C-alpha positions, 0 to 999 in steps of 0.5 A: 845340921839341917833346919828342916831335919829339926821340924816337928811333924804332925804325922807320918809324911806331914810337914806344915811350914807355919807349925814348924816356924812357930813351934820350934821357938816354943820348944827351944824355950823362946816363948818370952823372947821378943819375936816382933816389934812393930809401930804399935808394940812388941810381941813375944814368941808366945804371944805370936803363937797365940795370935797365929792360932787365933787367926787360923781359928778366925778363918776356920770360923768363916768356913774356910779350910784346907786348900782354900785361897785368901788374898792378903793385903796387909801393911807390915804390922804384927797382923801380917805374920799372924794372918799369913802363918795362921792361914798356912797352919790351917792349910789355907793358901794365903796370897800376899799382894803388893800394897801399892797397886791399882784397883785394876790390879787387885780386881785381876788378882781376885779373879785370877786367884778365885780367893774366897776371902780378902784380909785387908788393911783399913787404909787399903780398903777403898782400892779394893771396893770395886774389885770386891763387888765385881768378884764372884768368888770373894765371900768374906772380907776382914779389915785390919786396923785397931780403929776398925769397928764394924762386923768385918774387923779382923781384931774382933774376929781373932779375939772371939776365936779359940786360942789354940789350933792344931796344924792341918795335915799338909805335906812338904811338897804341897802348895803353901802360899802364892806370890804374884810376880811384880808385873813390871813388864806385863800381867802379874803371874801367881807363883805357887810355892811349897811348904818346904821352901821357906825353911830351905831359904832360911837354912841355905841363905840366912844361916849358911850364907849370911850367918844370921843368928838368934841374937840378931835384930833384923829390919827389912825395909823391903816389905813382907809382900815381896819375896825378898822381904818375906824371907828377911822379916818372917822366914829367916828370923822365925827359923833362927829365933831372932827378933824382927822390926816391922815398919808399916810406912813407906821406906823413906830414908828418914823412916829407915834411919829412925828405926835404925836408931830407935831399935838398934837392928844388927841386920838391915835389908834394903834395895839399891835405890834406898841405899843411894837415897840414904847416902844422899841425906844431908844429916847422916847419923853417926855410924857409932850410933848404929848397931849394924853388923851386916846389910843386904841388898836385892831387888836390882843389882847394887851399883858398885859406887853405892856399895863402896860409899855406904861401906865408907860412910857406915863401916858395914858391908852391903851384901848384894845378891839376886833372888826372884819370886820364882826361886823365893829368895836369894840364890846368888850372893856376896858373902860376909868378908868376901864382898866384891862390889860390882858383882853379885858374888857366887852361888848360894850353897844348895843352888846351881847356876849356869849361863847359856846362850840363845842356843841353850848352850853354855857361854864362854867365860866372860861372855854374857849369857842367860842366867838359869838356876836349879835349887830346892826352892823353885816354885811349882809353876804359875797358876793358870798360865801354862805357857808362862810355866813352860817358858820359865820352868824347864825341868830342874832349871828355872830361867831368871830373865837376867843376863850375867857374865862370869869374871876371871875369879868366878864372881857373877857380874850382872848384865841387865834384864834379858829383855832390856838388852840393847844392840848398839853398833852390832854389839850388846850393851847392858843398860845396867853397865851404863847406869853404873858408870853414870851413878859413879859421878858425884852429881848423880843419885840414880840413872836408867838407860833405855834404847832409842832409835836415831834418825836412821832408825838405829838403836842408841842408849838414852839416859834418864838421870836423877841428880843429887839434892842441890845439883843444878841441871845444865847442858854442861852437866849433861855433856860432862856426864857423857864424857864421864861414861866414855872414860869408863866404858867402850865408846859405843856405850855412852848415852847419845841423849841424856834427860834430867828427871825428878824421879824414875818409875819403879815397882814397889820392890824398887825395880826400875820400870824401863818400859815406861821410859821407852814411850 
């Protein structure tokens, strides 16, 4: 039965995503059930419903209404779903943004979106001050944080607002919210998503692919501002009536293990870098002390060695998948009981995928091609970026920017980002393939590979390697790592240069910023 078919319309042809995600739980009798646990407390579905309505009315009291836009820079606390869903219920378009960006990034987003209001966590306010002053569009600023006490305090505005709110007469196809792309290789793009998309991702991926259920407790280390985290910690649990653990601080291994032990989540959603860092901890918890039945990974392809080691250590599968800001969540994934480490699995039901060459034609089996997706959650396009929209959204197909091949058994194998591919000795080399070979070495925590010109101007692979704690860098280790790659891959793929570093540059979503390593 379709989750979308169970929605509660506000009138003929109307559909409001926030109204559906909240009301379905109240109608099902889940009012007393825990919806969220954050660092400050616990909140039932009934309490969440009231917070969402108060947030909606607080925004209305500021003079905001349907089709207005607001920028949301909140940490992962109960304030995020309250404000995000409250705006959507009123027909306002919320734009969650990365909480780890620079003042220049925020200035661009405020100008580009023409947001009329900013809802910001108190610790992030200093990064926005110059941007607010420079924006001709921002009329209101509300600051989240219990200790915040002036007239801009979000808590006070919500407390003074009415406790009930009727949903705006929105439709399934109209803009619901934006997500800015990570901007790892250029200016972020405002990606416009429809009201129908969150519930579709919950139906197709969370329920039908992962098998998530009402009894699950879900903990996503990936933050809510990230498309992956927004599904994990908001759309999925609310669609299915589950409980969610939120964590405001950055997802260090110590912070993650603390929540895994304290709240006993059954589902954990992380990124490859975090899984590797968790395994590198000296004192790992007893697997019997955890309640995990399922883990997911996205943001970047999961190295096979990391997946296997995590399963060996904790006895739980890590389901690697790929999604994108443009498709809202995961469209290609491994399945419970059918995990092939080193692959990204198969297409999620409801999505079609294809691999095409530079000529736009399908590539032969086993050959690298550009991954394109067709499915019901594709964004409407990029705001104020016609050229970008035309390059990415081609009719029903969306270009992912990723290279993949299809193995003999029909599983998709990641080959790297299209703009990261190297051509060495006339043959394409995937940086991810070389990185995976390096990561399989006992001394390596993680690695990144880029192209560098040799003395003849020819491109060869260069590796940047982060070693595990306690490993001593040496020329002998560098030579051993090169030989290690040679034993696993074709000879032309091994890194000609190898540099040891303390950390790799990454976006807040965990993607390696290889362009920063090329300079």
